[in-house]
N, C-alpha and C positions, 0 to 999 in steps of 0.2 A: 278502365272505368273504376272509380272508387265507389264502394258501397258502404253505407252507413245504416246501422240497425238501431231503431228506436223502439224500446219496449213500452207498451201502453196497455192500460186496462182495456178490456173489450168495449166498454162504454166510450172511452176516449177515442179509441180507434174508429168505432162506428160513427161518432160525431164528426171526426176528421173526414171519413169517407163520404158522408152526406154532403159536407162542404165542398169536397173535390168534385162531386157529381153535379153541382150546380153550374148553370151556364155562366159565362163571363159577363160581367157588368159592362154595359156600353160606356164608352168614354164620354166625359162631359167637358173636360178642359180642351181648349182649342188645339194645343200641340198634340195631345193624345188623339184627338179626332183626325188630325192630319196624319198621324202615325198609323191609325187604323186604315185610312185610305191607302197609304203606302204598303201596308201589309197585303192588301188585295192587289194593288197595282204591280208590285214587284214579284207577284206570284208566290209569296211565302205560303199561300194556301195550297199549293201543289204538293208540299212536303209536310207542313205542319197543320194540325187541326186545333180549333178553338171551339169548344162547346158553345153553341148559340150562334155560330156563323156558318154559312154554307162553305165548307172546306172539303177538299179532296185528299188532304194529306194524311198519310198513314205510315210514312217511311221515316219521319223525324219526330222528335218529342212533341207531345201534346202541350200546347202553351196556354191552356185555359186558365191556369192559376200559377203561371210561371213566377210572378212576383212574390208568391208566398213560399217559394223554395229557398232554402238556405244557400244552395250552390247552383252554379251553372256548369256547362261543358262536362257533363257526366261526373260531377263532383270535384272537378279540378280547380274551380274558382269560387270564392265567396260571391254570393249574389248581391252585388252593389251596383248602383247606377254607372259608376266608372267602368267596372268590369263588363257590364252589359254593353256599354258603348264600344269598348275595346273588341268585344266579341263580334258585334255587328260590323265593325270597320274591317276586320281581317281575321276570320276564325282560324285560318291556318297558322297565323302568327301566335295565336293563343294556345292552340292544341294541334300539333302536327298530325296530319293524316285524317283529320275530321272530314266527314262527308259534306258538311255545309260549305257551299261555295262562297267566294268573296263576291259580294253583290255590286261593288263599285258605288256604294252610297256616298253622297256628299255629307259633310259634317252636319249640315242642317237636316238632311233626311235621317241621319242617325239620331239626332236629338229628338225628332218627332217620333220615330219608331220606338226609341227607348222610352219615351214618355208614355206611349201606348202600352208597351209590354210591362212597364213598371206599375201600371194601373190594374193589371190582371192578377188580382189577389183572390 
């Protein structure tokens, strides 16, 4: 895992913290809404949590504001739509030994799920 340290004033840090504690905004675009449905249907909620959704996940990263992050996969990838799609397609190919399983998603499902996750800022 790569760790990046960002020095901020207490005021800036507290403002960031308040934003991070806010629930996720519900999707409004059709593809993102389909992705939100897949997030529930594919049981992503069993491992991941999203503030504002009924989730049970506490063993994988909280995804409430995943789109606001600069990196994915514990700091190993820049957080871009292409990298997010690569990750969703086959996490093991991106980061060997990762606990996230390959979900067997179709390209269309990946497009919808990525649209949903990219909206979580």
